[in-house]
C-alpha positions, 0 to 999 in steps of 0.5 A: 499499500505504501509503495502504491501511495509513493508512486501515486504521489510521484505521478502527481508531482511529475504531472503538475510539473509538466503542466506548469512547464507547458502552461508557461512555455512558448513554442521553443519548450520542445527544446527543453523537454527534448532528450539529450544524450550524456547530460551531466548531473545537475547539483542544486545547492540551496544556500544556507540552512539551519541556524545559518539563515543567510541574509534577512529581508527588509521585513525580517524574512530569512534567505534560507527559506526562499533559497530552498523553495526555489531549489525544490521547484527547480529540482522538480522542473529539471527532473520532469525534463529528464535531468538527473538532479541532486540537492545538497539539502532538501530541508532546513539544515546544514550539511555537517556532522555533530562532531564537526565545526559548523560553518567550515564543515558545511562548505567542505561537505557540500563541496565534497558532495558536488565533486563526487559527481562527474560530469556535473553542473552546480547551480547554487541558489542565493539572494542578495542584499545591499544598503541601497534599498533601490538595488534590484535584479538577478545577478550571477557569479560563475566559476573561473575553473571551467569556460562553460560556467560563463556560457551557462550563466549568461544563458540563465541571466538572459532567460531571467531577463526575458521572462521576469525582469526586462528592465534588469541591466546587470551583467554576470561576474566571474567569482573570486576566492570569496565564493568557496564553492565556485572557486573550488568547483571542478565542473561548470558552476554558477551562483544565482542571486535571484534578487535583493531582499533589501528592496521592498518590492523585490523582497515581496516577490521573492516570497511569492510561490508563483514568482519562485516557480517562475524564477525556477522555470527561467533557470531551467530554460537558461540551463537547457540552452547550454546543458 
């Protein structure tokens, strides 16, 4: 009985994801869902978690919750489209053992997990914050270790601008050693800062489940152009 229930729930999730994609997409969606051979594993990293809340929105909301919601939507969409996906976390926790130092161990364990898949592509989901509350828009940092990182990042930002943020004039940037996962990555990797939680309007959007799905869809479409 339990197995039948699990199969039923999985079928509902797959159907819902496929329905959403068909509802949102234009005629080029056939490219997204079309099967490609030798696809790399997609590792989705929802930034922060547990006691590490990340940045805090202008209304007190926690970054970690928005990151996880978008990451889970993205996982569903990519999976429906035939990608083999992994999550560094699927709930509100950090990735470390009880006997390990919290902050460093979390990053090291995420990095070890990511690098255990080859070939793979890392998508790290984060949110932005700045003292100037007028700042807004998605921005992406990409790894310097693989030239494909920049191509994927550019495709994703282009998709976000087209679908969600036509007034976004930001450009992607190559990461330095302050972005540990990107700097140490062995495979194409990028970190998407979906929006500014310090901006009242954008912070409200980022907490909206429909906007989160739209952001996940935009990431999916950008990735599918290059992966």
